[in-house]
N, C-alpha and C positions, 0 to 999 in steps of 0.2 A: 295941108291941119293931118290927116290920116299917120302920115308918116310922121310927124313930130311926136303926135301922141304914142305909134309903137314903138318909136325910141323910148320914151319917159317909164312905157311900162319897162322896156329890155330892161330899162335902168335901174328901175326900182328891182325888179325878180333879181336882177344880179346880184344888186348890193343884199338880197335879203339874207341869198344862198350862202354868198361870204359871209355874210354875221353867222346864221347857222354852222355855219365849217370853221369861224374857229370858233364858237363854246365848242363844238364837238373836242377841236383839239384843245380847246384849257382843258375840257371834262379828262379825255386821254390824258393830258400832262398830272393834270389832279390825282388820276389814278395811279401813273406811274408812281410820281414824287412818292405818294401814301406807301407802297408797296414798298419803294425804295427803303424809307424807314421804317417801315416794319421787321422787314432784311437788316437793318443794321442794329434792332434793338436784341438784349440777350433773350433766350429762351426761356420758360419758366424751368430755373431745374437745383436739386439740394447744391447747399454748401459745401466744397469740400474738409471735411474731417481726419483725424492722426489716429493712430492708436498704438497704445504704447505698451509692452511687456515684460515683466521682469519676474523671477523665479521668488516660490516664498516654499518654505517648509509646512510638508503636510506630513501626514502619518501613514504608516504602509500597512498594508490591511491585515490584520491580526499576524502584524508580527510587532511586537513588542519593543520598545527601545529602539526602534530604526525609522529612518525618515527619509520621504520621498522628496522630490522638486513637482510644487504643483505649478503652474502660471498662471498669474491674474493681467488678465486684459481691462483695459482703461483706456476710452476714446474718448473724445470730443464730442459734442453734442454737432447734428447735422442739421444746417435748419434752409426751408424751402422756401421760396423766394415768394411765393404762394398763401403761406403759413400753416399748412396742413398740419396735420400729427405723422408722424415718423416711426418706427420699427426696426429694430435690428438683429439681422442675421450674423451668428460665425460659423465660418466653415474651418473644417481641424479634419483632415480625413477623408470626415462625412460630414454632414451638417449637423452641428455641436447643436446649437437650438438655434428655434424662432421666437420671431413676435414679441422679441425683447423690448422694454421702456427702457431700462439701465442703461446707465454705460459702464457697467465692469461686468465681468463675466470670469470664473476660474478655470479652467481647464486638469482636471486631478492624475495624480501620479502619470506625466511621462514621462521617465524611465530616467535613467543615468547616460551620461554624453550622448546627447541626443537631440535636434533642432526639430524646431518647432515652427512650423511655419505654414499661416492659414489666410484666411481674409475675414474684415467684417464689413457687412452690406448694410444701409441704411434704404431704407423708402418710404415714398409716402403716400399717402392711404390714393395719392391722385395716382400713381405710377410711378415716380419719379425716384429717381435710384442714383446712388453713389456709393463706392467700396474705398476701403483703404488697407492695405496686406500688414503682415504682421512675422515675425520672424525670428527667433531667440534662438542661442546653444546655450547648453547647460552643462553643466560636467558631471562629476559623484557626487550623490547628494551627503554630506555628513554624515556622521554616525554619534546622537548622544542616548546616555544614559542615564536616571537620574541615580546621583551617589548619596545624597542623604536627603533629610525633610524633616524641617521643624515645627513643632507646633506652639505658640506661645500663649497665654491669656493674663493680663496682670489685672482681670476683673476674680478669675475664679486660682486664680496665681497658680500655674501649674506653666511645667515645660518637658516634652518630650522629642527626646532626638532618634529616628530612626537610619540604619546606616543601611547600606544594598552594596552587596560582596556576590562575583560573579564567576564561574567558572570558564574553563578553556575554552569554552563552546562558545561562552556569550551567554548563556540565561543563568537565571538566579540562581547563585545556589541557598544564598541564606542571608539573613538582614537581622540583625539587632537593634533592639528597641529599647532607650534608657530615659528611664522618669527620675523629675528629680523640682524641686522649688524652685519659682524662678532664679531666687536669690543667691544660689549655688551654682558654682563655676566647674564642679567636678561631677559627672556624673556616670552613676553606677549601672549597670547593665540590667536589665528585671527582663528581658525576656531572649532569648533567641528561637530563631526560625528557620526550620532546616527543608531545605525541596529538594526531593529527590525525582528521578526520569527514568524509565522502563530504556531497553536498548533501540527504540525509535525516537525517541523524546519525547513522549508524552509525560506528562506529570503525573505522577501514580500516588505524590503523596506530600502534605504541605503540617508539617508538628511543630509545634509550640512548648520549647521545652524550659524549665527551669533553669537559676542561673544557678544552681548546686547545692542554696539555704532554703529555700522553698519563701521568697519572699516576693516571687513573680508579683507582678501587677497585673497581668492578666491570668487568666484561666488557662492553664497548661490545654494542649487539646493535639488531635490529631484527627487528619483529613485524610482519608484514599478517596480515589478514581476509577470509575470502567468507564470503557469508550464502547463504543459499535464500530461495526467495518472499517465507517465512512471517515473515524479518527475523530466524532463529537461525543461529549461527554455527555454519557445520559445516568449515571448515577455515583452520588458522590456521599461516604459513609463518614459521619464525626462522632467520635472518641472522647469520651472524656479520659485524660492521665494522669491528672495530681492523685500523687499518692497511690497510686493502684499499681500494681506490675502486670503483666502482660497474662491473661488477656484482657484487655481493654473493655469498658463496657461501654457498649452504642449510645450513644446517646439518640441523636436521630437521623433521618437517609434526606436525600433531594431530590429526585428524579428531573428529567430536562429533555425541553422539546426547542426542536429551533425549526426555521424561517429557513429558506435557499439561500441566505447570507454568511450564514452557520453563525447566526445570532441566535440567544433563547428567546423564546417569545412566551415561553410558559416555566413553572418551576413550584413544583409540589412538593412542600417540608411535612413531613411524615414524622410524627415521634411517638412515642408508648401512650402520653393525653390528649395530643391534639395533633389535626391535620391543617396546615391554610397550602392557598394557591397564588401565586404573582405570575399574571399575564404583565408581560412588556409590548411598552409600544415604542417606534423609535420614528426617529425623523434626519437623514443626513448625517446616519453611523451617527445617531448619538440617543438615548436615553433617555426619553422627554415624557417617561408618567409609567408610575407601578400601581396597578392596581388586583387589592388585596381582598383575596375571599374564605371562607372558612368551609368545611371539608363540605358542610352543605347546600355550600355555591352563593352563601348569603356576604354581599358585599359589605364591608368594615370599613376598610380605608383607601385612599389612594395616594399616591406622591408625586408632584409635578418637578421638572428640572429644568432650566435653562441651562443657556450656555454662550461663552463666546467664540472667537473667531484660533484660539491660541491651544495648543497640539496638548493634549490631557497627559502629563507623565507619567500617570502609572497604566497609561491603557496597553492592556495584554500582558501586563508585569503578574498581575496573581490573581487567577479566576479563581472562580465556583469556591470559593474559604464560607462558611458561615460568618464569619467576622469582617467581611469585607465586602462593600457597598456596590453593588455592581453598578450602577452608575461611574463609578469612576476607572474599574476594568473593563468596561464595553465600550463605553464614550469616545471618539476621536478626538472632541472637544472637553476641553475643563468646564466645570461650570462656573458658570457668571459671579463673581464677588463686586464688590462697591470698589475696590481698585484693585489693581494689574498691574503691576512692574515686570514689563520681558527686557531681553538681553539683544543684545545683535542678532542674533540667529531665530527672535521669534519666542523661546524656551520662555518661559513664566519661572521669574525668580523670587518673588515677595505675592501672596495674593495676603488684604488685610480686609477685616471685616471689624468696623467701630460699633459702636452703641453699648447697649447694653450687656451685650454677650459677644465680647471685644476677640479677636482670635487675627493672629498673624502665622500665616505658615512663609518656612521660606526650603526654596530647594535650591543643592547643591549638585552640578552634572559632572560628566565625564568625556570625555570622547574613546573610542576606540577603533 
């Protein structure tokens, strides 16, 4: 009886141990299977993206009528499997830009006959990353300069046509302005503006000459220029020349101050009866604001400008004349108009402003 009891207890213990062992094996197999499934699942990562690079025409710094190649980068959005936020960095030669949320960037003035290569890096807020490379080769940027500019308005019934002429060195030599009613087909030149330069290529005078019978639409004038040792214009003197023989009568003077980019930040207008000070504010090489004060520092006007992405046809062409809007000559881009038509090179060929003050400007260019 004792032997039978011992055998029963042994058998029960053995079965219990076997059950525990089987359970243990099942647990191990389950853990292993789960681990295998985890290893076969894709790790959280950013989806691949692509970068497109294309050349666009930009304006050379302080070089009128000369264009350079900018590179416009555009990339598709990278997406994280866990849906967190993504920022981008662009590396070209050195880190060009960081923490971008847009998917486009312009690399300015890459030079002629050069290869531009770099990488765009996407990074998520969780530390995941992906990258895409870009490479593009550009040749020599074409050169265009404005040949003619016409302005017309049906409301005010006027039409003006200005033709530009250049010397053998590519500098603006003179331009002729014709004025007529819109209905006319033959335009009589009413003013000839002549530019003169010194031996080192600095503009030293701009003179508006009559057409010979004193019927000039504009007052005839002469502006002379003086420079400092760094080549910055410091003083412009405006003379009235209509119906007068030399010496001409000094009408006003303009004194200039500059920033490190050689852009004027202050102009002081001095005449026999008044003094005005203009302060200039720039953004992206465009003049966006002019604040005007009197000689006592009292503010009485501010002018604001908006721009589009198109090259300014007048950039650097004629500077510092009393009759020229500074935003026209110092800003790389053109004023934002209601309707703009460009050619295949991105040059503006027509600007149209509609409404009660309708105005249409037409531009013609020549290569050189």
